[in-house]
PLY file of the C-alpha trace (Angstrom):
ply
format ascii 1.0
element vertex 78
property float x
property float y
property float z
element edge 77
property int vertex1
property int vertex2
end_header
75.74 91.96 126.21
77.20 89.40 123.82
80.60 87.74 123.92
82.42 86.06 121.04
84.88 83.81 122.81
88.03 82.38 121.22
87.74 78.60 120.89
90.45 77.73 123.48
88.41 79.61 126.12
85.49 77.18 126.10
85.43 77.02 129.90
84.99 80.79 130.07
82.13 80.64 127.55
80.40 78.09 129.76
80.70 80.35 132.82
79.49 83.39 130.88
76.38 81.43 129.77
75.84 80.26 133.36
75.85 83.94 134.43
73.17 84.72 131.83
75.32 86.25 129.09
75.11 85.40 125.40
78.43 83.70 124.60
79.40 81.93 121.38
82.62 80.10 120.61
84.53 81.01 117.46
88.11 80.49 116.38
89.79 83.91 116.34
93.01 84.24 114.36
95.33 87.24 114.42
96.80 86.01 111.12
93.41 86.50 109.43
92.03 89.78 110.81
89.62 90.02 107.88
87.80 87.00 109.34
87.11 88.71 112.68
83.49 89.66 113.22
82.69 93.30 112.55
82.31 95.42 115.69
78.74 95.33 117.00
77.23 97.47 119.76
77.31 95.55 123.04
79.47 92.70 121.66
83.01 91.85 122.76
85.70 89.51 121.44
87.56 87.57 124.15
90.92 85.85 123.63
94.22 85.12 125.38
96.33 85.38 122.22
98.98 88.09 122.76
99.22 88.64 118.98
95.92 90.55 119.27
97.57 93.18 121.52
98.49 95.23 118.44
94.89 95.40 117.21
93.23 98.73 117.96
89.69 97.57 118.63
87.73 98.68 121.66
85.60 95.52 121.51
88.62 93.19 121.81
89.72 92.03 125.26
92.99 90.10 125.54
92.74 88.27 128.84
95.69 87.36 131.06
94.16 84.87 133.53
94.85 81.22 132.81
91.79 79.61 134.37
88.09 80.10 133.50
87.12 81.56 136.89
89.99 84.06 136.77
89.03 84.95 133.20
85.42 85.50 134.23
86.55 87.81 137.04
88.73 89.71 134.56
85.85 90.15 132.08
83.50 91.37 134.82
86.13 93.80 136.14
86.68 95.28 132.69
0 1
1 2
2 3
3 4
4 5
5 6
6 7
7 8
8 9
9 10
10 11
11 12
12 13
13 14
14 15
15 16
16 17
17 18
18 19
19 20
20 21
21 22
22 23
23 24
24 25
25 26
26 27
27 28
28 29
29 30
30 31
31 32
32 33
33 34
34 35
35 36
36 37
37 38
38 39
39 40
40 41
41 42
42 43
43 44
44 45
45 46
46 47
47 48
48 49
49 50
50 51
51 52
52 53
53 54
54 55
55 56
56 57
57 58
58 59
59 60
60 61
61 62
62 63
63 64
64 65
65 66
66 67
67 68
68 69
69 70
70 71
71 72
72 73
73 74
74 75
75 76
76 77
């Protein structure tokens, strides 16, 4: 499983790597949806930006937790 993590969630990316997941940091912008990575099998985009709520992508997870440990728990739950 691979995670593309929005740049402000660097702490989450660190924890995902510590747990053995492939996690890369990338700036994700809802104002430039054409710059989002194409959907890939087994890959998920992680962000906290509410502007992404309107995007209809199954590989996009908009997280609500504010701290990296809470975010990690949320990703694992989902």
